[in-house]
PDB file as gemmi writes it, atoms N, CA and C in Angstrom:
CRYST1    1.000    1.000    1.000  90.00  90.00  90.00 P 1                      
ATOM      1  N   MET A   1       2.403  44.444 204.513  1.00  0.00           N  
ATOM      2  CA  MET A   1       1.534  43.526 203.805  1.00  0.00           C  
ATOM      3  C   MET A   1       1.938  43.505 202.332  1.00  0.00           C  
ATOM      4  N   GLU A   2       2.066  42.326 201.806  1.00  0.00           N  
ATOM      5  CA  GLU A   2       2.458  42.188 200.406  1.00  0.00           C  
ATOM      6  C   GLU A   2       1.247  42.364 199.496  1.00  0.00           C  
ATOM      7  N   PRO A   3       1.465  42.873 198.294  1.00  0.00           N  
ATOM      8  CA  PRO A   3       0.347  42.996 197.360  1.00  0.00           C  
ATOM      9  C   PRO A   3      -0.135  41.611 196.948  1.00  0.00           C  
ATOM     10  N   PRO A   4      -1.411  41.498 196.559  1.00  0.00           N  
ATOM     11  CA  PRO A   4      -1.924  40.196 196.144  1.00  0.00           C  
ATOM     12  C   PRO A   4      -1.139  39.656 194.949  1.00  0.00           C  
ATOM     13  N   VAL A   5      -1.009  38.356 194.910  1.00  0.00           N  
ATOM     14  CA  VAL A   5      -0.313  37.704 193.805  1.00  0.00           C  
ATOM     15  C   VAL A   5      -1.197  37.724 192.558  1.00  0.00           C  
ATOM     16  N   HIS A   6      -2.497  37.632 192.773  1.00  0.00           N  
ATOM     17  CA  HIS A   6      -3.456  37.564 191.672  1.00  0.00           C  
ATOM     18  C   HIS A   6      -4.401  38.764 191.730  1.00  0.00           C  
ATOM     19  N   ARG A   7      -5.048  39.027 190.614  1.00  0.00           N  
ATOM     20  CA  ARG A   7      -6.058  40.081 190.551  1.00  0.00           C  
ATOM     21  C   ARG A   7      -7.447  39.454 190.646  1.00  0.00           C  
ATOM     22  N   PHE A   8      -8.426  40.285 191.018  1.00  0.00           N  
ATOM     23  CA  PHE A   8      -9.802  39.815 191.202  1.00  0.00           C  
ATOM     24  C   PHE A   8     -10.317  39.117 189.947  1.00  0.00           C  
ATOM     25  N   ALA A   9     -10.054  39.695 188.783  1.00  0.00           N  
ATOM     26  CA  ALA A   9     -10.512  39.083 187.530  1.00  0.00           C  
ATOM     27  C   ALA A   9      -9.905  37.694 187.342  1.00  0.00           C  
ATOM     28  N   GLU A  10      -8.687  37.503 187.816  1.00  0.00           N  
ATOM     29  CA  GLU A  10      -8.046  36.195 187.684  1.00  0.00           C  
ATOM     30  C   GLU A  10      -8.747  35.140 188.534  1.00  0.00           C  
ATOM     31  N   LEU A  11      -9.311  35.549 189.666  1.00  0.00           N  
ATOM     32  CA  LEU A  11     -10.084  34.606 190.474  1.00  0.00           C  
ATOM     33  C   LEU A  11     -11.282  34.114 189.676  1.00  0.00           C  
ATOM     34  N   PHE A  12     -11.965  35.010 189.005  1.00  0.00           N  
ATOM     35  CA  PHE A  12     -13.111  34.611 188.190  1.00  0.00           C  
ATOM     36  C   PHE A  12     -12.670  33.685 187.062  1.00  0.00           C  
ATOM     37  N   ARG A  13     -11.557  33.993 186.444  1.00  0.00           N  
ATOM     38  CA  ARG A  13     -11.020  33.129 185.387  1.00  0.00           C  
ATOM     39  C   ARG A  13     -10.701  31.749 185.958  1.00  0.00           C  
ATOM     40  N   GLN A  14     -10.081  31.718 187.129  1.00  0.00           N  
ATOM     41  CA  GLN A  14      -9.732  30.450 187.777  1.00  0.00           C  
ATOM     42  C   GLN A  14     -10.985  29.625 188.078  1.00  0.00           C  
ATOM     43  N   LEU A  15     -12.076  30.308 188.388  1.00  0.00           N  
ATOM     44  CA  LEU A  15     -13.340  29.629 188.667  1.00  0.00           C  
ATOM     45  C   LEU A  15     -14.094  29.256 187.392  1.00  0.00           C  
ATOM     46  N   GLY A  16     -13.554  29.618 186.239  1.00  0.00           N  
ATOM     47  CA  GLY A  16     -14.206  29.300 184.973  1.00  0.00           C  
ATOM     48  C   GLY A  16     -15.355  30.229 184.643  1.00  0.00           C  
ATOM     49  N   LEU A  17     -15.322  31.426 185.215  1.00  0.00           N  
ATOM     50  CA  LEU A  17     -16.378  32.412 184.998  1.00  0.00           C  
ATOM     51  C   LEU A  17     -15.856  33.542 184.121  1.00  0.00           C  
ATOM     52  N   PRO A  18     -16.762  34.259 183.443  1.00  0.00           N  
ATOM     53  CA  PRO A  18     -16.322  35.427 182.678  1.00  0.00           C  
ATOM     54  C   PRO A  18     -15.601  36.401 183.610  1.00  0.00           C  
ATOM     55  N   ASP A  19     -14.506  36.983 183.120  1.00  0.00           N  
ATOM     56  CA  ASP A  19     -13.658  37.776 184.006  1.00  0.00           C  
ATOM     57  C   ASP A  19     -13.547  39.253 183.642  1.00  0.00           C  
ATOM     58  N   ASP A  20     -14.412  39.721 182.755  1.00  0.00           N  
ATOM     59  CA  ASP A  20     -14.398  41.153 182.456  1.00  0.00           C  
ATOM     60  C   ASP A  20     -15.179  41.893 183.546  1.00  0.00           C  
ATOM     61  N   ALA A  21     -14.934  43.177 183.664  1.00  0.00           N  
ATOM     62  CA  ALA A  21     -15.518  43.974 184.749  1.00  0.00           C  
ATOM     63  C   ALA A  21     -17.042  43.908 184.772  1.00  0.00           C  
ATOM     64  N   ALA A  22     -17.678  43.982 183.615  1.00  0.00           N  
ATOM     65  CA  ALA A  22     -19.143  43.952 183.564  1.00  0.00           C  
ATOM     66  C   ALA A  22     -19.685  42.607 184.040  1.00  0.00           C  
ATOM     67  N   SER A  23     -19.029  41.527 183.660  1.00  0.00           N  
ATOM     68  CA  SER A  23     -19.477  40.192 184.075  1.00  0.00           C  
ATOM     69  C   SER A  23     -19.282  39.979 185.574  1.00  0.00           C  
ATOM     70  N   ILE A  24     -18.181  40.482 186.098  1.00  0.00           N  
ATOM     71  CA  ILE A  24     -17.936  40.360 187.536  1.00  0.00           C  
ATOM     72  C   ILE A  24     -19.002  41.132 188.305  1.00  0.00           C  
ATOM     73  N   GLU A  25     -19.283  42.348 187.871  1.00  0.00           N  
ATOM     74  CA  GLU A  25     -20.316  43.158 188.520  1.00  0.00           C  
ATOM     75  C   GLU A  25     -21.670  42.469 188.435  1.00  0.00           C  
ATOM     76  N   ALA A  26     -21.995  41.905 187.275  1.00  0.00           N  
ATOM     77  CA  ALA A  26     -23.268  41.203 187.106  1.00  0.00           C  
ATOM     78  C   ALA A  26     -23.349  39.991 188.033  1.00  0.00           C  
ATOM     79  N   PHE A  27     -22.252  39.260 188.171  1.00  0.00           N  
ATOM     80  CA  PHE A  27     -22.229  38.099 189.060  1.00  0.00           C  
ATOM     81  C   PHE A  27     -22.535  38.527 190.492  1.00  0.00           C  
ATOM     82  N   VAL A  28     -21.862  39.570 190.948  1.00  0.00           N  
ATOM     83  CA  VAL A  28     -22.065  40.041 192.316  1.00  0.00           C  
ATOM     84  C   VAL A  28     -23.496  40.535 192.495  1.00  0.00           C  
ATOM     85  N   GLN A  29     -24.005  41.293 191.548  1.00  0.00           N  
ATOM     86  CA  GLN A  29     -25.373  41.806 191.643  1.00  0.00           C  
ATOM     87  C   GLN A  29     -26.397  40.675 191.645  1.00  0.00           C  
ATOM     88  N   THR A  30     -26.142  39.639 190.861  1.00  0.00           N  
ATOM     89  CA  THR A  30     -27.066  38.508 190.759  1.00  0.00           C  
ATOM     90  C   THR A  30     -27.091  37.679 192.036  1.00  0.00           C  
ATOM     91  N   HIS A  31     -25.928  37.465 192.641  1.00  0.00           N  
ATOM     92  CA  HIS A  31     -25.828  36.517 193.749  1.00  0.00           C  
ATOM     93  C   HIS A  31     -25.821  37.146 195.139  1.00  0.00           C  
ATOM     94  N   ALA A  32     -25.641  38.440 195.237  1.00  0.00           N  
ATOM     95  CA  ALA A  32     -25.654  39.097 196.552  1.00  0.00           C  
ATOM     96  C   ALA A  32     -27.092  39.383 196.968  1.00  0.00           C  
ATOM     97  N   PRO A  33     -27.393  39.412 198.217  1.00  0.00           N  
ATOM     98  CA  PRO A  33     -26.486  39.157 199.330  1.00  0.00           C  
ATOM     99  C   PRO A  33     -26.443  37.675 199.692  1.00  0.00           C  
ATOM    100  N   LEU A  34     -25.275  37.218 200.031  1.00  0.00           N  
ATOM    101  CA  LEU A  34     -25.087  35.861 200.528  1.00  0.00           C  
ATOM    102  C   LEU A  34     -25.463  35.879 202.006  1.00  0.00           C  
ATOM    103  N   PRO A  35     -26.396  35.018 202.423  1.00  0.00           N  
ATOM    104  CA  PRO A  35     -26.833  35.035 203.824  1.00  0.00           C  
ATOM    105  C   PRO A  35     -25.676  34.830 204.807  1.00  0.00           C  
ATOM    106  N   ALA A  36     -25.783  35.449 205.952  1.00  0.00           N  
ATOM    107  CA  ALA A  36     -24.721  35.408 206.962  1.00  0.00           C  
ATOM    108  C   ALA A  36     -24.356  33.991 207.389  1.00  0.00           C  
ATOM    109  N   GLY A  37     -25.302  33.082 207.429  1.00  0.00           N  
ATOM    110  CA  GLY A  37     -25.029  31.729 207.893  1.00  0.00           C  
ATOM    111  C   GLY A  37     -24.494  30.784 206.838  1.00  0.00           C  
ATOM    112  N   VAL A  38     -24.268  31.279 205.630  1.00  0.00           N  
ATOM    113  CA  VAL A  38     -23.814  30.429 204.528  1.00  0.00           C  
ATOM    114  C   VAL A  38     -22.368  30.766 204.186  1.00  0.00           C  
ATOM    115  N   ALA A  39     -21.509  29.756 204.238  1.00  0.00           N  
ATOM    116  CA  ALA A  39     -20.114  29.953 203.832  1.00  0.00           C  
ATOM    117  C   ALA A  39     -20.069  30.170 202.327  1.00  0.00           C  
ATOM    118  N   LEU A  40     -19.136  30.965 201.869  1.00  0.00           N  
ATOM    119  CA  LEU A  40     -19.027  31.254 200.438  1.00  0.00           C  
ATOM    120  C   LEU A  40     -18.998  29.975 199.614  1.00  0.00           C  
ATOM    121  N   ALA A  41     -18.187  29.016 200.016  1.00  0.00           N  
ATOM    122  CA  ALA A  41     -18.051  27.777 199.246  1.00  0.00           C  
ATOM    123  C   ALA A  41     -19.316  26.931 199.262  1.00  0.00           C  
ATOM    124  N   ASP A  42     -20.224  27.195 200.207  1.00  0.00           N  
ATOM    125  CA  ASP A  42     -21.472  26.435 200.299  1.00  0.00           C  
ATOM    126  C   ASP A  42     -22.624  27.089 199.547  1.00  0.00           C  
ATOM    127  N   ALA A  43     -22.366  28.217 198.907  1.00  0.00           N  
ATOM    128  CA  ALA A  43     -23.422  28.882 198.139  1.00  0.00           C  
ATOM    129  C   ALA A  43     -23.902  27.939 197.035  1.00  0.00           C  
ATOM    130  N   PRO A  44     -25.189  27.950 196.744  1.00  0.00           N  
ATOM    131  CA  PRO A  44     -25.755  26.952 195.837  1.00  0.00           C  
ATOM    132  C   PRO A  44     -25.357  27.078 194.371  1.00  0.00           C  
ATOM    133  N   TRP A  45     -24.777  28.176 193.976  1.00  0.00           N  
ATOM    134  CA  TRP A  45     -24.484  28.364 192.552  1.00  0.00           C  
ATOM    135  C   TRP A  45     -23.145  27.785 192.108  1.00  0.00           C  
ATOM    136  N   TRP A  46     -22.294  27.373 193.030  1.00  0.00           N  
ATOM    137  CA  TRP A  46     -20.984  26.833 192.643  1.00  0.00           C  
ATOM    138  C   TRP A  46     -21.088  25.389 192.185  1.00  0.00           C  
ATOM    139  N   THR A  47     -20.250  25.034 191.237  1.00  0.00           N  
ATOM    140  CA  THR A  47     -20.100  23.621 190.886  1.00  0.00           C  
ATOM    141  C   THR A  47     -19.275  22.972 192.003  1.00  0.00           C  
ATOM    142  N   PRO A  48     -19.273  21.644 192.083  1.00  0.00           N  
ATOM    143  CA  PRO A  48     -18.434  20.998 193.101  1.00  0.00           C  
ATOM    144  C   PRO A  48     -16.958  21.398 192.989  1.00  0.00           C  
ATOM    145  N   ALA A  49     -16.449  21.521 191.779  1.00  0.00           N  
ATOM    146  CA  ALA A  49     -15.041  21.891 191.589  1.00  0.00           C  
ATOM    147  C   ALA A  49     -14.781  23.323 192.061  1.00  0.00           C  
ATOM    148  N   GLN A  50     -15.689  24.238 191.770  1.00  0.00           N  
ATOM    149  CA  GLN A  50     -15.527  25.620 192.215  1.00  0.00           C  
ATOM    150  C   GLN A  50     -15.566  25.702 193.740  1.00  0.00           C  
ATOM    151  N   ALA A  51     -16.510  24.997 194.347  1.00  0.00           N  
ATOM    152  CA  ALA A  51     -16.629  24.999 195.810  1.00  0.00           C  
ATOM    153  C   ALA A  51     -15.367  24.436 196.452  1.00  0.00           C  
ATOM    154  N   ARG A  52     -14.833  23.368 195.892  1.00  0.00           N  
ATOM    155  CA  ARG A  52     -13.607  22.761 196.417  1.00  0.00           C  
ATOM    156  C   ARG A  52     -12.442  23.752 196.326  1.00  0.00           C  
ATOM    157  N   PHE A  53     -12.331  24.428 195.181  1.00  0.00           N  
ATOM    158  CA  PHE A  53     -11.267  25.420 195.005  1.00  0.00           C  
ATOM    159  C   PHE A  53     -11.366  26.518 196.067  1.00  0.00           C  
ATOM    160  N   LEU A  54     -12.567  27.037 196.285  1.00  0.00           N  
ATOM    161  CA  LEU A  54     -12.757  28.108 197.262  1.00  0.00           C  
ATOM    162  C   LEU A  54     -12.396  27.644 198.671  1.00  0.00           C  
ATOM    163  N   ARG A  55     -12.827  26.439 199.033  1.00  0.00           N  
ATOM    164  CA  ARG A  55     -12.496  25.894 200.358  1.00  0.00           C  
ATOM    165  C   ARG A  55     -10.991  25.727 200.527  1.00  0.00           C  
ATOM    166  N   GLU A  56     -10.361  25.155 199.511  1.00  0.00           N  
ATOM    167  CA  GLU A  56      -8.921  24.909 199.584  1.00  0.00           C  
ATOM    168  C   GLU A  56      -8.131  26.215 199.618  1.00  0.00           C  
ATOM    169  N   ALA A  57      -8.570  27.199 198.862  1.00  0.00           N  
ATOM    170  CA  ALA A  57      -7.859  28.483 198.823  1.00  0.00           C  
ATOM    171  C   ALA A  57      -7.804  29.113 200.205  1.00  0.00           C  
ATOM    172  N   VAL A  58      -8.922  29.059 200.913  1.00  0.00           N  
ATOM    173  CA  VAL A  58      -8.975  29.656 202.246  1.00  0.00           C  
ATOM    174  C   VAL A  58      -8.331  28.725 203.274  1.00  0.00           C  
ATOM    175  N   GLY A  59      -8.645  27.452 203.196  1.00  0.00           N  
ATOM    176  CA  GLY A  59      -8.138  26.492 204.174  1.00  0.00           C  
ATOM    177  C   GLY A  59      -6.632  26.358 204.170  1.00  0.00           C  
ATOM    178  N   GLU A  60      -6.042  26.480 203.006  1.00  0.00           N  
ATOM    179  CA  GLU A  60      -4.593  26.352 202.882  1.00  0.00           C  
ATOM    180  C   GLU A  60      -3.898  27.710 202.896  1.00  0.00           C  
ATOM    181  N   ASP A  61      -4.683  28.777 203.078  1.00  0.00           N  
ATOM    182  CA  ASP A  61      -4.159  30.144 203.022  1.00  0.00           C  
ATOM    183  C   ASP A  61      -3.318  30.332 201.757  1.00  0.00           C  
ATOM    184  N   ALA A  62      -3.867  29.859 200.658  1.00  0.00           N  
ATOM    185  CA  ALA A  62      -3.195  29.915 199.361  1.00  0.00           C  
ATOM    186  C   ALA A  62      -3.113  31.351 198.849  1.00  0.00           C  
ATOM    187  N   ASP A  63      -2.392  31.508 197.741  1.00  0.00           N  
ATOM    188  CA  ASP A  63      -2.272  32.826 197.108  1.00  0.00           C  
ATOM    189  C   ASP A  63      -3.639  33.440 196.819  1.00  0.00           C  
ATOM    190  N   TRP A  64      -4.628  32.603 196.622  1.00  0.00           N  
ATOM    191  CA  TRP A  64      -5.959  33.065 196.265  1.00  0.00           C  
ATOM    192  C   TRP A  64      -6.781  33.509 197.472  1.00  0.00           C  
ATOM    193  N   ALA A  65      -6.358  33.200 198.687  1.00  0.00           N  
ATOM    194  CA  ALA A  65      -7.187  33.405 199.878  1.00  0.00           C  
ATOM    195  C   ALA A  65      -7.676  34.845 200.026  1.00  0.00           C  
ATOM    196  N   GLU A  66      -6.812  35.815 199.808  1.00  0.00           N  
ATOM    197  CA  GLU A  66      -7.213  37.216 199.959  1.00  0.00           C  
ATOM    198  C   GLU A  66      -8.314  37.587 198.963  1.00  0.00           C  
ATOM    199  N   LEU A  67      -8.202  37.103 197.741  1.00  0.00           N  
ATOM    200  CA  LEU A  67      -9.224  37.408 196.735  1.00  0.00           C  
ATOM    201  C   LEU A  67     -10.525  36.674 197.024  1.00  0.00           C  
ATOM    202  N   VAL A  68     -10.434  35.463 197.535  1.00  0.00           N  
ATOM    203  CA  VAL A  68     -11.645  34.736 197.931  1.00  0.00           C  
ATOM    204  C   VAL A  68     -12.339  35.512 199.050  1.00  0.00           C  
ATOM    205  N   ASP A  69     -11.575  36.039 199.987  1.00  0.00           N  
ATOM    206  CA  ASP A  69     -12.150  36.866 201.053  1.00  0.00           C  
ATOM    207  C   ASP A  69     -12.807  38.122 200.483  1.00  0.00           C  
ATOM    208  N   GLN A  70     -12.195  38.725 199.476  1.00  0.00           N  
ATOM    209  CA  GLN A  70     -12.786  39.914 198.839  1.00  0.00           C  
ATOM    210  C   GLN A  70     -14.100  39.563 198.152  1.00  0.00           C  
ATOM    211  N   LEU A  71     -14.137  38.411 197.488  1.00  0.00           N  
ATOM    212  CA  LEU A  71     -15.375  37.981 196.838  1.00  0.00           C  
ATOM    213  C   LEU A  71     -16.450  37.737 197.890  1.00  0.00           C  
ATOM    214  N   ASP A  72     -16.083  37.082 198.971  1.00  0.00           N  
ATOM    215  CA  ASP A  72     -17.020  36.832 200.065  1.00  0.00           C  
ATOM    216  C   ASP A  72     -17.597  38.157 200.567  1.00  0.00           C  
ATOM    217  N   ALA A  73     -16.737  39.132 200.809  1.00  0.00           N  
ATOM    218  CA  ALA A  73     -17.190  40.438 201.300  1.00  0.00           C  
ATOM    219  C   ALA A  73     -18.103  41.128 200.290  1.00  0.00           C  
ATOM    220  N   ALA A  74     -17.757  41.050 199.014  1.00  0.00           N  
ATOM    221  CA  ALA A  74     -18.573  41.694 197.976  1.00  0.00           C  
ATOM    222  C   ALA A  74     -19.969  41.087 197.917  1.00  0.00           C  
ATOM    223  N   LEU A  75     -20.064  39.788 198.163  1.00  0.00           N  
ATOM    224  CA  LEU A  75     -21.357  39.112 198.091  1.00  0.00           C  
ATOM    225  C   LEU A  75     -22.190  39.286 199.354  1.00  0.00           C  
ATOM    226  N   ARG A  76     -21.616  39.838 200.386  1.00  0.00           N  
ATOM    227  CA  ARG A  76     -22.355  40.023 201.649  1.00  0.00           C  
ATOM    228  C   ARG A  76     -22.811  41.469 201.856  1.00  0.00           C  
ATOM    229  N   ARG A  77     -22.552  42.346 200.924  1.00  0.00           N  
ATOM    230  CA  ARG A  77     -22.952  43.759 201.065  1.00  0.00           C  
ATOM    231  C   ARG A  77     -24.414  43.947 200.841  1.00  0.00           C  
TER     232      ARG A  77                                                      
END                                                                             
């Protein structure tokens, strides 16, 4: 398995969110848990552009897909 191309903080930057460790932790604490029946991209807090990015990252198995999966897992704990 190859190492991720991007880091978790870079995903937050790509989404236009603060990308320091404290802000990432606060985001996860604020928005978790994401209900089991809700896809990450369908969560109500995303802008349309953010939701589109998340869908495309996973749908196209883009470089970002692994990090999007990590974010999804973090929000479901």
